[in-house]
PyMOL Python script that loads the backbone (N, CA, C, O; Angstrom):
from pymol import cmd

cmd.read_pdbstr("""\
ATOM      1  N   UNK A   1     100.427  99.513  86.199  1.00  0.00           N
ATOM      2  CA  UNK A   1     100.604 100.885  86.571  1.00  0.00           C
ATOM      3  C   UNK A   1     101.477 101.002  87.828  1.00  0.00           C
ATOM      4  O   UNK A   1     102.327 101.890  87.894  1.00  0.00           O
ATOM      5  N   UNK A   2     101.289 100.135  88.815  1.00  0.00           N
ATOM      6  CA  UNK A   2     102.120 100.176  90.021  1.00  0.00           C
ATOM      7  C   UNK A   2     103.572  99.899  89.650  1.00  0.00           C
ATOM      8  O   UNK A   2     104.484 100.549  90.162  1.00  0.00           O
ATOM      9  N   UNK A   3     103.785  98.935  88.761  1.00  0.00           N
ATOM     10  CA  UNK A   3     105.136  98.614  88.324  1.00  0.00           C
ATOM     11  C   UNK A   3     105.817  99.793  87.657  1.00  0.00           C
ATOM     12  O   UNK A   3     106.989 100.065  87.918  1.00  0.00           O
ATOM     13  N   UNK A   4     105.091 100.494  86.796  1.00  0.00           N
ATOM     14  CA  UNK A   4     105.673 101.665  86.128  1.00  0.00           C
ATOM     15  C   UNK A   4     105.982 102.769  87.125  1.00  0.00           C
ATOM     16  O   UNK A   4     107.016 103.430  87.026  1.00  0.00           O
ATOM     17  N   UNK A   5     105.089 102.971  88.083  1.00  0.00           N
ATOM     18  CA  UNK A   5     105.329 103.998  89.102  1.00  0.00           C
ATOM     19  C   UNK A   5     106.553 103.643  89.933  1.00  0.00           C
ATOM     20  O   UNK A   5     107.382 104.509  90.213  1.00  0.00           O
ATOM     21  N   UNK A   6     106.678 102.370  90.334  1.00  0.00           N
ATOM     22  CA  UNK A   6     107.840 101.944  91.124  1.00  0.00           C
ATOM     23  C   UNK A   6     109.132 102.137  90.337  1.00  0.00           C
ATOM     24  O   UNK A   6     110.139 102.580  90.890  1.00  0.00           O
ATOM     25  N   UNK A   7     109.104 101.806  89.058  1.00  0.00           N
ATOM     26  CA  UNK A   7     110.290 101.976  88.208  1.00  0.00           C
ATOM     27  C   UNK A   7     110.671 103.450  88.111  1.00  0.00           C
ATOM     28  O   UNK A   7     111.850 103.793  88.202  1.00  0.00           O
ATOM     29  N   UNK A   8     109.699 104.308  87.929  1.00  0.00           N
ATOM     30  CA  UNK A   8     109.949 105.749  87.824  1.00  0.00           C
ATOM     31  C   UNK A   8     110.548 106.287  89.129  1.00  0.00           C
ATOM     32  O   UNK A   8     111.510 107.054  89.098  1.00  0.00           O
ATOM     33  N   UNK A   9     109.987 105.891  90.264  1.00  0.00           N
ATOM     34  CA  UNK A   9     110.510 106.359  91.553  1.00  0.00           C
ATOM     35  C   UNK A   9     111.955 105.918  91.731  1.00  0.00           C
ATOM     36  O   UNK A   9     112.780 106.700  92.203  1.00  0.00           O
ATOM     37  N   UNK A  10     112.280 104.677  91.361  1.00  0.00           N
ATOM     38  CA  UNK A  10     113.669 104.202  91.485  1.00  0.00           C
ATOM     39  C   UNK A  10     114.620 105.014  90.616  1.00  0.00           C
ATOM     40  O   UNK A  10     115.753 105.276  91.021  1.00  0.00           O
ATOM     41  N   UNK A  11     114.179 105.412  89.436  1.00  0.00           N
ATOM     42  CA  UNK A  11     115.027 106.210  88.552  1.00  0.00           C
ATOM     43  C   UNK A  11     115.248 107.615  89.100  1.00  0.00           C
ATOM     44  O   UNK A  11     116.359 108.143  89.039  1.00  0.00           O
ATOM     45  N   UNK A  12     114.207 108.208  89.628  1.00  0.00           N
ATOM     46  CA  UNK A  12     114.263 109.604  90.051  1.00  0.00           C
ATOM     47  C   UNK A  12     114.827 109.779  91.456  1.00  0.00           C
ATOM     48  O   UNK A  12     115.570 110.727  91.708  1.00  0.00           O
ATOM     49  N   UNK A  13     114.486 108.877  92.374  1.00  0.00           N
ATOM     50  CA  UNK A  13     114.881 109.046  93.777  1.00  0.00           C
ATOM     51  C   UNK A  13     115.260 107.706  94.399  1.00  0.00           C
ATOM     52  O   UNK A  13     114.555 107.184  95.263  1.00  0.00           O
ATOM     53  N   UNK A  14     116.365 107.171  93.952  1.00  0.00           N
ATOM     54  CA  UNK A  14     116.796 105.865  94.452  1.00  0.00           C
ATOM     55  C   UNK A  14     117.107 105.919  95.944  1.00  0.00           C
ATOM     56  O   UNK A  14     117.794 106.827  96.412  1.00  0.00           O
ATOM     57  N   UNK A  15     116.590 104.930  96.691  1.00  0.00           N
ATOM     58  CA  UNK A  15     116.907 104.776  98.104  1.00  0.00           C
ATOM     59  C   UNK A  15     116.503 103.371  98.537  1.00  0.00           C
ATOM     60  O   UNK A  15     115.736 102.714  97.832  1.00  0.00           O
ATOM     61  N   UNK A  16     116.998 102.894  99.675  1.00  0.00           N
ATOM     62  CA  UNK A  16     116.700 101.526 100.102  1.00  0.00           C
ATOM     63  C   UNK A  16     115.225 101.246 100.336  1.00  0.00           C
ATOM     64  O   UNK A  16     114.790 100.105 100.184  1.00  0.00           O
ATOM     65  N   UNK A  17     114.451 102.247 100.700  1.00  0.00           N
ATOM     66  CA  UNK A  17     113.032 102.036 100.977  1.00  0.00           C
ATOM     67  C   UNK A  17     112.191 101.932  99.709  1.00  0.00           C
ATOM     68  O   UNK A  17     110.983 101.706  99.782  1.00  0.00           O
ATOM     69  N   UNK A  18     112.814 102.093  98.561  1.00  0.00           N
ATOM     70  CA  UNK A  18     112.045 102.069  97.319  1.00  0.00           C
ATOM     71  C   UNK A  18     111.393 100.721  97.055  1.00  0.00           C
ATOM     72  O   UNK A  18     110.501 100.634  96.212  1.00  0.00           O
ATOM     73  N   UNK A  19     111.804  99.681  97.739  1.00  0.00           N
ATOM     74  CA  UNK A  19     111.222  98.357  97.538  1.00  0.00           C
ATOM     75  C   UNK A  19     109.999  98.136  98.441  1.00  0.00           C
ATOM     76  O   UNK A  19     109.473  97.028  98.540  1.00  0.00           O
ATOM     77  N   UNK A  20     109.560  99.223  99.098  1.00  0.00           N
ATOM     78  CA  UNK A  20     108.387  99.166  99.963  1.00  0.00           C
ATOM     79  C   UNK A  20     107.276 100.009  99.359  1.00  0.00           C
ATOM     80  O   UNK A  20     107.530 101.065  98.781  1.00  0.00           O
ATOM     81  N   UNK A  21     106.053  99.542  99.496  1.00  0.00           N
ATOM     82  CA  UNK A  21     104.893 100.225  98.936  1.00  0.00           C
ATOM     83  C   UNK A  21     103.949 100.602 100.069  1.00  0.00           C
ATOM     84  O   UNK A  21     103.706  99.786 100.958  1.00  0.00           O
ATOM     85  N   UNK A  22     103.417 101.803 100.058  1.00  0.00           N
ATOM     86  CA  UNK A  22     102.405 102.227 101.023  1.00  0.00           C
ATOM     87  C   UNK A  22     101.107 102.470 100.254  1.00  0.00           C
ATOM     88  O   UNK A  22     101.062 103.286  99.334  1.00  0.00           O
ATOM     89  N   UNK A  23     100.065 101.758 100.641  1.00  0.00           N
ATOM     90  CA  UNK A  23      98.773 101.922  99.968  1.00  0.00           C
ATOM     91  C   UNK A  23      98.268 103.341 100.161  1.00  0.00           C
ATOM     92  O   UNK A  23      98.351 103.883 101.263  1.00  0.00           O
ATOM     93  N   UNK A  24      97.742 103.955  99.093  1.00  0.00           N
ATOM     94  CA  UNK A  24      97.183 105.298  99.226  1.00  0.00           C
ATOM     95  C   UNK A  24      96.086 105.313 100.300  1.00  0.00           C
ATOM     96  O   UNK A  24      95.194 104.465 100.296  1.00  0.00           O
ATOM     97  N   UNK A  25      96.161 106.252 101.188  1.00  0.00           N
ATOM     98  CA  UNK A  25      95.227 106.392 102.310  1.00  0.00           C
ATOM     99  C   UNK A  25      95.249 105.173 103.230  1.00  0.00           C
ATOM    100  O   UNK A  25      94.360 105.023 104.069  1.00  0.00           O
ATOM    101  N   UNK A  26      96.250 104.297 103.088  1.00  0.00           N
ATOM    102  CA  UNK A  26      96.400 103.145 103.958  1.00  0.00           C
ATOM    103  C   UNK A  26      95.463 101.992 103.677  1.00  0.00           C
ATOM    104  O   UNK A  26      95.436 101.019 104.430  1.00  0.00           O
ATOM    105  N   UNK A  27      94.687 102.083 102.597  1.00  0.00           N
ATOM    106  CA  UNK A  27      93.664 101.079 102.308  1.00  0.00           C
ATOM    107  C   UNK A  27      94.135 100.081 101.253  1.00  0.00           C
ATOM    108  O   UNK A  27      94.407 100.445 100.109  1.00  0.00           O
ATOM    109  N   UNK A  28      94.227  98.821 101.660  1.00  0.00           N
ATOM    110  CA  UNK A  28      94.623  97.748 100.748  1.00  0.00           C
ATOM    111  C   UNK A  28      93.374  97.016 100.274  1.00  0.00           C
ATOM    112  O   UNK A  28      92.416  96.858 101.031  1.00  0.00           O
ATOM    113  N   UNK A  29      93.386  96.575  99.030  1.00  0.00           N
ATOM    114  CA  UNK A  29      92.257  95.761  98.574  1.00  0.00           C
ATOM    115  C   UNK A  29      92.710  94.318  98.354  1.00  0.00           C
ATOM    116  O   UNK A  29      93.902  94.056  98.197  1.00  0.00           O
ATOM    117  N   UNK A  30      91.772  93.401  98.342  1.00  0.00           N
ATOM    118  CA  UNK A  30      92.092  91.971  98.259  1.00  0.00           C
ATOM    119  C   UNK A  30      92.878  91.617  97.004  1.00  0.00           C
ATOM    120  O   UNK A  30      93.785  90.787  97.058  1.00  0.00           O
ATOM    121  N   UNK A  31      92.544  92.234  95.879  1.00  0.00           N
ATOM    122  CA  UNK A  31      93.256  91.906  94.641  1.00  0.00           C
ATOM    123  C   UNK A  31      94.749  92.183  94.786  1.00  0.00           C
ATOM    124  O   UNK A  31      95.574  91.334  94.448  1.00  0.00           O
ATOM    125  N   UNK A  32      95.099  93.368  95.289  1.00  0.00           N
ATOM    126  CA  UNK A  32      96.519  93.700  95.430  1.00  0.00           C
ATOM    127  C   UNK A  32      97.201  92.803  96.451  1.00  0.00           C
ATOM    128  O   UNK A  32      98.317  92.342  96.213  1.00  0.00           O
ATOM    129  N   UNK A  33      96.555  92.548  97.579  1.00  0.00           N
ATOM    130  CA  UNK A  33      97.147  91.750  98.664  1.00  0.00           C
ATOM    131  C   UNK A  33      97.253  90.271  98.286  1.00  0.00           C
ATOM    132  O   UNK A  33      98.284  89.642  98.522  1.00  0.00           O
ATOM    133  N   UNK A  34      96.200  89.725  97.707  1.00  0.00           N
ATOM    134  CA  UNK A  34      96.132  88.278  97.465  1.00  0.00           C
ATOM    135  C   UNK A  34      96.625  87.831  96.095  1.00  0.00           C
ATOM    136  O   UNK A  34      97.020  86.678  95.923  1.00  0.00           O
ATOM    137  N   UNK A  35      96.605  88.742  95.114  1.00  0.00           N
ATOM    138  CA  UNK A  35      96.985  88.333  93.758  1.00  0.00           C
ATOM    139  C   UNK A  35      98.137  89.145  93.162  1.00  0.00           C
ATOM    140  O   UNK A  35      99.190  88.598  92.838  1.00  0.00           O
ATOM    141  N   UNK A  36      97.923  90.463  93.022  1.00  0.00           N
ATOM    142  CA  UNK A  36      98.902  91.264  92.280  1.00  0.00           C
ATOM    143  C   UNK A  36     100.300  91.225  92.889  1.00  0.00           C
ATOM    144  O   UNK A  36     101.252  90.830  92.217  1.00  0.00           O
ATOM    145  N   UNK A  37     100.435  91.628  94.148  1.00  0.00           N
ATOM    146  CA  UNK A  37     101.771  91.657  94.749  1.00  0.00           C
ATOM    147  C   UNK A  37     102.404  90.275  94.892  1.00  0.00           C
ATOM    148  O   UNK A  37     103.591  90.134  94.600  1.00  0.00           O
ATOM    149  N   UNK A  38     101.661  89.234  95.334  1.00  0.00           N
ATOM    150  CA  UNK A  38     102.301  87.916  95.398  1.00  0.00           C
ATOM    151  C   UNK A  38     102.805  87.432  94.030  1.00  0.00           C
ATOM    152  O   UNK A  38     103.835  86.762  93.955  1.00  0.00           O
ATOM    153  N   UNK A  39     102.092  87.763  92.962  1.00  0.00           N
ATOM    154  CA  UNK A  39     102.498  87.322  91.626  1.00  0.00           C
ATOM    155  C   UNK A  39     103.522  88.237  90.969  1.00  0.00           C
ATOM    156  O   UNK A  39     104.365  87.761  90.209  1.00  0.00           O
ATOM    157  N   UNK A  40     103.471  89.529  91.242  1.00  0.00           N
ATOM    158  CA  UNK A  40     104.293  90.492  90.504  1.00  0.00           C
ATOM    159  C   UNK A  40     105.260  91.301  91.360  1.00  0.00           C
ATOM    160  O   UNK A  40     106.068  92.056  90.819  1.00  0.00           O
ATOM    161  N   UNK A  41     105.197  91.161  92.678  1.00  0.00           N
ATOM    162  CA  UNK A  41     106.053  91.963  93.556  1.00  0.00           C
ATOM    163  C   UNK A  41     107.527  91.857  93.226  1.00  0.00           C
ATOM    164  O   UNK A  41     108.216  92.870  93.110  1.00  0.00           O
ATOM    165  N   UNK A  42     108.009  90.651  93.076  1.00  0.00           N
ATOM    166  CA  UNK A  42     109.432  90.464  92.772  1.00  0.00           C
ATOM    167  C   UNK A  42     109.808  91.108  91.436  1.00  0.00           C
ATOM    168  O   UNK A  42     110.831  91.785  91.335  1.00  0.00           O
ATOM    169  N   UNK A  43     108.982  90.897  90.420  1.00  0.00           N
ATOM    170  CA  UNK A  43     109.260  91.438  89.084  1.00  0.00           C
ATOM    171  C   UNK A  43     109.307  92.961  89.076  1.00  0.00           C
ATOM    172  O   UNK A  43     110.146  93.556  88.400  1.00  0.00           O
ATOM    173  N   UNK A  44     108.398  93.596  89.834  1.00  0.00           N
ATOM    174  CA  UNK A  44     108.363  95.060  89.835  1.00  0.00           C
ATOM    175  C   UNK A  44     109.240  95.667  90.929  1.00  0.00           C
ATOM    176  O   UNK A  44     109.328  96.889  91.049  1.00  0.00           O
ATOM    177  N   UNK A  45     109.890  94.813  91.729  1.00  0.00           N
ATOM    178  CA  UNK A  45     110.831  95.301  92.727  1.00  0.00           C
ATOM    179  C   UNK A  45     110.194  95.803  94.013  1.00  0.00           C
ATOM    180  O   UNK A  45     110.708  96.728  94.641  1.00  0.00           O
ATOM    181  N   UNK A  46     109.078  95.200  94.411  1.00  0.00           N
ATOM    182  CA  UNK A  46     108.426  95.564  95.666  1.00  0.00           C
ATOM    183  C   UNK A  46     108.480  94.363  96.597  1.00  0.00           C
ATOM    184  O   UNK A  46     108.052  93.270  96.228  1.00  0.00           O
ATOM    185  N   UNK A  47     109.007  94.561  97.807  1.00  0.00           N
ATOM    186  CA  UNK A  47     109.167  93.469  98.771  1.00  0.00           C
ATOM    187  C   UNK A  47     108.051  93.390  99.804  1.00  0.00           C
ATOM    188  O   UNK A  47     107.802  92.319 100.357  1.00  0.00           O
ATOM    189  N   UNK A  48     107.376  94.503 100.073  1.00  0.00           N
ATOM    190  CA  UNK A  48     106.332  94.533 101.095  1.00  0.00           C
ATOM    191  C   UNK A  48     105.464  95.768 100.885  1.00  0.00           C
ATOM    192  O   UNK A  48     105.866  96.723 100.221  1.00  0.00           O
ATOM    193  N   UNK A  49     104.256  95.729 101.469  1.00  0.00           N
ATOM    194  CA  UNK A  49     103.328  96.852 101.339  1.00  0.00           C
ATOM    195  C   UNK A  49     102.692  97.160 102.692  1.00  0.00           C
ATOM    196  O   UNK A  49     102.424  96.258 103.486  1.00  0.00           O
ATOM    197  N   UNK A  50     102.456  98.448 102.940  1.00  0.00           N
ATOM    198  CA  UNK A  50     101.964  98.914 104.232  1.00  0.00           C
ATOM    199  C   UNK A  50     100.562  99.504 104.139  1.00  0.00           C
ATOM    200  O   UNK A  50     100.235 100.229 103.200  1.00  0.00           O
ATOM    201  N   UNK A  51      99.742  99.175 105.138  1.00  0.00           N
ATOM    202  CA  UNK A  51      98.433  99.777 105.322  1.00  0.00           C
ATOM    203  C   UNK A  51      98.538 100.770 106.478  1.00  0.00           C
ATOM    204  O   UNK A  51      99.632 101.038 106.974  1.00  0.00           O
ATOM    205  N   UNK A  52      97.415 101.306 106.896  1.00  0.00           N
ATOM    206  CA  UNK A  52      97.427 102.145 108.105  1.00  0.00           C
ATOM    207  C   UNK A  52      96.692 101.411 109.223  1.00  0.00           C
ATOM    208  O   UNK A  52      95.866 101.993 109.926  1.00  0.00           O
ATOM    209  N   UNK A  53      97.001 100.138 109.373  1.00  0.00           N
ATOM    210  CA  UNK A  53      96.317  99.273 110.319  1.00  0.00           C
ATOM    211  C   UNK A  53      96.446  99.645 111.775  1.00  0.00           C
ATOM    212  O   UNK A  53      95.586  99.272 112.572  1.00  0.00           O
ATOM    213  N   UNK A  54      97.484 100.366 112.156  1.00  0.00           N
ATOM    214  CA  UNK A  54      97.622 100.827 113.526  1.00  0.00           C
ATOM    215  C   UNK A  54      97.830  99.739 114.551  1.00  0.00           C
ATOM    216  O   UNK A  54      97.184  99.732 115.599  1.00  0.00           O
ATOM    217  N   UNK A  55      98.718  98.832 114.258  1.00  0.00           N
ATOM    218  CA  UNK A  55      99.080  97.779 115.208  1.00  0.00           C
ATOM    219  C   UNK A  55     100.510  97.351 114.926  1.00  0.00           C
ATOM    220  O   UNK A  55     101.033  97.636 113.849  1.00  0.00           O
ATOM    221  N   UNK A  56     101.151  96.674 115.865  1.00  0.00           N
ATOM    222  CA  UNK A  56     102.531  96.238 115.624  1.00  0.00           C
ATOM    223  C   UNK A  56     102.602  95.153 114.544  1.00  0.00           C
ATOM    224  O   UNK A  56     101.659  94.383 114.364  1.00  0.00           O
ATOM    225  N   UNK A  57     103.715  95.104 113.841  1.00  0.00           N
ATOM    226  CA  UNK A  57     103.977  94.029 112.897  1.00  0.00           C
ATOM    227  C   UNK A  57     104.443  92.818 113.706  1.00  0.00           C
ATOM    228  O   UNK A  57     105.257  92.946 114.621  1.00  0.00           O
ATOM    229  N   UNK A  58     103.920  91.653 113.358  1.00  0.00           N
ATOM    230  CA  UNK A  58     104.310  90.422 114.038  1.00  0.00           C
ATOM    231  C   UNK A  58     104.882  89.438 113.023  1.00  0.00           C
ATOM    232  O   UNK A  58     104.881  89.699 111.820  1.00  0.00           O
ATOM    233  N   UNK A  59     105.361  88.324 113.512  1.00  0.00           N
ATOM    234  CA  UNK A  59     105.902  87.291 112.620  1.00  0.00           C
ATOM    235  C   UNK A  59     104.840  86.728 111.683  1.00  0.00           C
ATOM    236  O   UNK A  59     105.172  86.200 110.621  1.00  0.00           O
ATOM    237  N   UNK A  60     103.587  86.831 112.054  1.00  0.00           N
ATOM    238  CA  UNK A  60     102.513  86.290 111.220  1.00  0.00           C
ATOM    239  C   UNK A  60     101.873  87.339 110.314  1.00  0.00           C
ATOM    240  O   UNK A  60     100.932  87.029 109.583  1.00  0.00           O
ATOM    241  N   UNK A  61     102.370  88.570 110.352  1.00  0.00           N
ATOM    242  CA  UNK A  61     101.815  89.622 109.498  1.00  0.00           C
ATOM    243  C   UNK A  61     102.039  89.294 108.028  1.00  0.00           C
ATOM    244  O   UNK A  61     103.108  88.822 107.642  1.00  0.00           O
ATOM    245  N   UNK A  62     101.024  89.546 107.219  1.00  0.00           N
ATOM    246  CA  UNK A  62     101.108  89.366 105.771  1.00  0.00           C
ATOM    247  C   UNK A  62     101.994  90.476 105.209  1.00  0.00           C
ATOM    248  O   UNK A  62     101.717  91.654 105.438  1.00  0.00           O
ATOM    249  N   UNK A  63     103.050  90.125 104.481  1.00  0.00           N
ATOM    250  CA  UNK A  63     103.978  91.160 103.996  1.00  0.00           C
ATOM    251  C   UNK A  63     103.357  92.093 102.967  1.00  0.00           C
ATOM    252  O   UNK A  63     103.931  93.137 102.659  1.00  0.00           O
ATOM    253  N   UNK A  64     102.196  91.737 102.432  1.00  0.00           N
ATOM    254  CA  UNK A  64     101.508  92.615 101.483  1.00  0.00           C
ATOM    255  C   UNK A  64     100.419  93.434 102.171  1.00  0.00           C
ATOM    256  O   UNK A  64      99.681  94.168 101.514  1.00  0.00           O
ATOM    257  N   UNK A  65     100.320  93.303 103.511  1.00  0.00           N
ATOM    258  CA  UNK A  65      99.341  94.069 104.291  1.00  0.00           C
ATOM    259  C   UNK A  65      99.942  94.370 105.667  1.00  0.00           C
ATOM    260  O   UNK A  65      99.329  94.070 106.691  1.00  0.00           O
ATOM    261  N   UNK A  66     101.131  94.956 105.691  1.00  0.00           N
ATOM    262  CA  UNK A  66     101.789  95.267 106.959  1.00  0.00           C
ATOM    263  C   UNK A  66     101.166  96.524 107.569  1.00  0.00           C
ATOM    264  O   UNK A  66     101.024  97.539 106.888  1.00  0.00           O
ATOM    265  N   UNK A  67     100.796  96.460 108.845  1.00  0.00           N
ATOM    266  CA  UNK A  67     100.206  97.639 109.479  1.00  0.00           C
ATOM    267  C   UNK A  67     101.270  98.682 109.816  1.00  0.00           C
ATOM    268  O   UNK A  67     102.445  98.356 109.985  1.00  0.00           O
ATOM    269  N   UNK A  68     100.848  99.916 109.909  1.00  0.00           N
ATOM    270  CA  UNK A  68     101.737 100.993 110.363  1.00  0.00           C
ATOM    271  C   UNK A  68     100.903 102.010 111.126  1.00  0.00           C
ATOM    272  O   UNK A  68      99.686 102.085 110.955  1.00  0.00           O
ATOM    273  N   UNK A  69     101.556 102.775 111.954  1.00  0.00           N
ATOM    274  CA  UNK A  69     100.911 103.848 112.695  1.00  0.00           C
ATOM    275  C   UNK A  69     101.118 105.138 111.904  1.00  0.00           C
ATOM    276  O   UNK A  69     102.221 105.409 111.428  1.00  0.00           O
ATOM    277  N   UNK A  70     100.066 105.925 111.766  1.00  0.00           N
ATOM    278  CA  UNK A  70     100.189 107.152 110.991  1.00  0.00           C
ATOM    279  C   UNK A  70      99.844 108.373 111.839  1.00  0.00           C
ATOM    280  O   UNK A  70      98.947 108.341 112.680  1.00  0.00           O
ATOM    281  N   UNK A  71     100.582 109.439 111.590  1.00  0.00           N
ATOM    282  CA  UNK A  71     100.340 110.711 112.267  1.00  0.00           C
ATOM    283  C   UNK A  71      98.972 111.238 111.842  1.00  0.00           C
ATOM    284  O   UNK A  71      98.630 111.245 110.660  1.00  0.00           O
ATOM    285  N   UNK A  72      98.209 111.674 112.818  1.00  0.00           N
ATOM    286  CA  UNK A  72      96.879 112.194 112.543  1.00  0.00           C
ATOM    287  C   UNK A  72      95.799 111.154 112.781  1.00  0.00           C
ATOM    288  O   UNK A  72      94.700 111.477 113.232  1.00  0.00           O
ATOM    289  N   UNK A  73      96.118 109.910 112.476  1.00  0.00           N
ATOM    290  CA  UNK A  73      95.155 108.836 112.693  1.00  0.00           C
ATOM    291  C   UNK A  73      95.399 108.132 114.032  1.00  0.00           C
ATOM    292  O   UNK A  73      94.459 107.890 114.790  1.00  0.00           O
ATOM    293  N   UNK A  74      96.662 107.808 114.319  1.00  0.00           N
ATOM    294  CA  UNK A  74      96.987 107.054 115.531  1.00  0.00           C
ATOM    295  C   UNK A  74      97.689 107.907 116.592  1.00  0.00           C
ATOM    296  O   UNK A  74      97.701 107.540 117.767  1.00  0.00           O
ATOM    297  N   UNK A  75      98.257 109.007 116.201  1.00  0.00           N
ATOM    298  CA  UNK A  75      98.903 109.936 117.125  1.00  0.00           C
ATOM    299  C   UNK A  75      98.953 111.304 116.475  1.00  0.00           C
ATOM    300  O   UNK A  75      98.994 111.420 115.250  1.00  0.00           O
ATOM    301  N   UNK A  76      98.950 112.346 117.308  1.00  0.00           N
ATOM    302  CA  UNK A  76      98.937 113.708 116.762  1.00  0.00           C
ATOM    303  C   UNK A  76     100.063 114.591 117.299  1.00  0.00           C
ATOM    304  O   UNK A  76     100.405 115.604 116.689  1.00  0.00           O
ATOM    305  N   UNK A  77     100.631 114.211 118.429  1.00  0.00           N
ATOM    306  CA  UNK A  77     101.679 115.034 119.041  1.00  0.00           C
ATOM    307  C   UNK A  77     102.884 114.148 119.349  1.00  0.00           C
ATOM    308  O   UNK A  77     102.762 112.924 119.397  1.00  0.00           O
ATOM    309  N   UNK A  78     104.044 114.764 119.556  1.00  0.00           N
ATOM    310  CA  UNK A  78     105.208 113.963 119.955  1.00  0.00           C
ATOM    311  C   UNK A  78     104.952 113.166 121.231  1.00  0.00           C
ATOM    312  O   UNK A  78     105.429 112.039 121.363  1.00  0.00           O
ATOM    313  N   UNK A  79     104.206 113.740 122.165  1.00  0.00           N
ATOM    314  CA  UNK A  79     103.900 113.020 123.410  1.00  0.00           C
ATOM    315  C   UNK A  79     103.029 111.797 123.137  1.00  0.00           C
ATOM    316  O   UNK A  79     103.253 110.733 123.716  1.00  0.00           O
ATOM    317  N   UNK A  80     102.048 111.941 122.269  1.00  0.00           N
ATOM    318  CA  UNK A  80     101.197 110.797 121.918  1.00  0.00           C
ATOM    319  C   UNK A  80     102.006 109.708 121.222  1.00  0.00           C
ATOM    320  O   UNK A  80     101.796 108.520 121.464  1.00  0.00           O
ATOM    321  N   UNK A  81     102.935 110.120 120.352  1.00  0.00           N
ATOM    322  CA  UNK A  81     103.797 109.134 119.693  1.00  0.00           C
ATOM    323  C   UNK A  81     104.649 108.413 120.731  1.00  0.00           C
ATOM    324  O   UNK A  81     104.766 107.189 120.691  1.00  0.00           O
ATOM    325  N   UNK A  82     105.236 109.148 121.647  1.00  0.00           N
ATOM    326  CA  UNK A  82     106.047 108.536 122.699  1.00  0.00           C
ATOM    327  C   UNK A  82     105.244 107.537 123.518  1.00  0.00           C
ATOM    328  O   UNK A  82     105.726 106.443 123.810  1.00  0.00           O
ATOM    329  N   UNK A  83     104.023 107.906 123.890  1.00  0.00           N
ATOM    330  CA  UNK A  83     103.165 107.001 124.662  1.00  0.00           C
ATOM    331  C   UNK A  83     102.829 105.758 123.851  1.00  0.00           C
ATOM    332  O   UNK A  83     102.822 104.650 124.387  1.00  0.00           O
ATOM    333  N   UNK A  84     102.554 105.932 122.579  1.00  0.00           N
ATOM    334  CA  UNK A  84     102.253 104.803 121.709  1.00  0.00           C
ATOM    335  C   UNK A  84     103.437 103.843 121.636  1.00  0.00           C
ATOM    336  O   UNK A  84     103.265 102.630 121.756  1.00  0.00           O
ATOM    337  N   UNK A  85     104.621 104.378 121.443  1.00  0.00           N
ATOM    338  CA  UNK A  85     105.815 103.542 121.363  1.00  0.00           C
ATOM    339  C   UNK A  85     106.116 102.848 122.677  1.00  0.00           C
ATOM    340  O   UNK A  85     106.544 101.693 122.688  1.00  0.00           O
ATOM    341  N   UNK A  86     105.897 103.540 123.784  1.00  0.00           N
ATOM    342  CA  UNK A  86     106.086 102.892 125.090  1.00  0.00           C
ATOM    343  C   UNK A  86     105.102 101.739 125.283  1.00  0.00           C
ATOM    344  O   UNK A  86     105.478 100.677 125.778  1.00  0.00           O
ATOM    345  N   UNK A  87     103.851 101.946 124.896  1.00  0.00           N
ATOM    346  CA  UNK A  87     102.840 100.882 125.020  1.00  0.00           C
ATOM    347  C   UNK A  87     103.202  99.671 124.159  1.00  0.00           C
ATOM    348  O   UNK A  87     103.016  98.530 124.583  1.00  0.00           O
ATOM    349  N   UNK A  88     103.710  99.914 122.970  1.00  0.00           N
ATOM    350  CA  UNK A  88     104.091  98.832 122.066  1.00  0.00           C
ATOM    351  C   UNK A  88     105.260  98.036 122.640  1.00  0.00           C
ATOM    352  O   UNK A  88     105.309  96.812 122.518  1.00  0.00           O
ATOM    353  N   UNK A  89     106.195  98.739 123.262  1.00  0.00           N
ATOM    354  CA  UNK A  89     107.402  98.085 123.782  1.00  0.00           C
ATOM    355  C   UNK A  89     107.102  97.178 124.979  1.00  0.00           C
ATOM    356  O   UNK A  89     107.917  96.316 125.307  1.00  0.00           O
ATOM    357  N   UNK A  90     105.968  97.351 125.627  1.00  0.00           N
ATOM    358  CA  UNK A  90     105.621  96.536 126.812  1.00  0.00           C
ATOM    359  C   UNK A  90     105.245  95.139 126.446  1.00  0.00           C
ATOM    360  O   UNK A  90     104.929  94.335 127.323  1.00  0.00           O
TER     361      UNK A  90
END
""", "prot")
cmd.dss("prot")
cmd.show_as("cartoon", "prot")
cmd.util.cbc("prot")
cmd.orient("prot")
């Protein structure tokens, strides 16, 4: 089902980010992270997947469970986003 959805999105709205997957509600499960994407990611055209982990990506981050900061969960205003980015850059 993920493969069909990815194929449909590429047909309808092609863009460079189409090879990235964001888990619904930011929640990844072990099957997708440990089995499905490592075995089928290349075939279905997905290079990496994002959670809502709320931390910086590092060299040791699992590409099938990359954290991201989300509006509403990790920041709510432009000022909060700016402060978050400044803290990360330190």
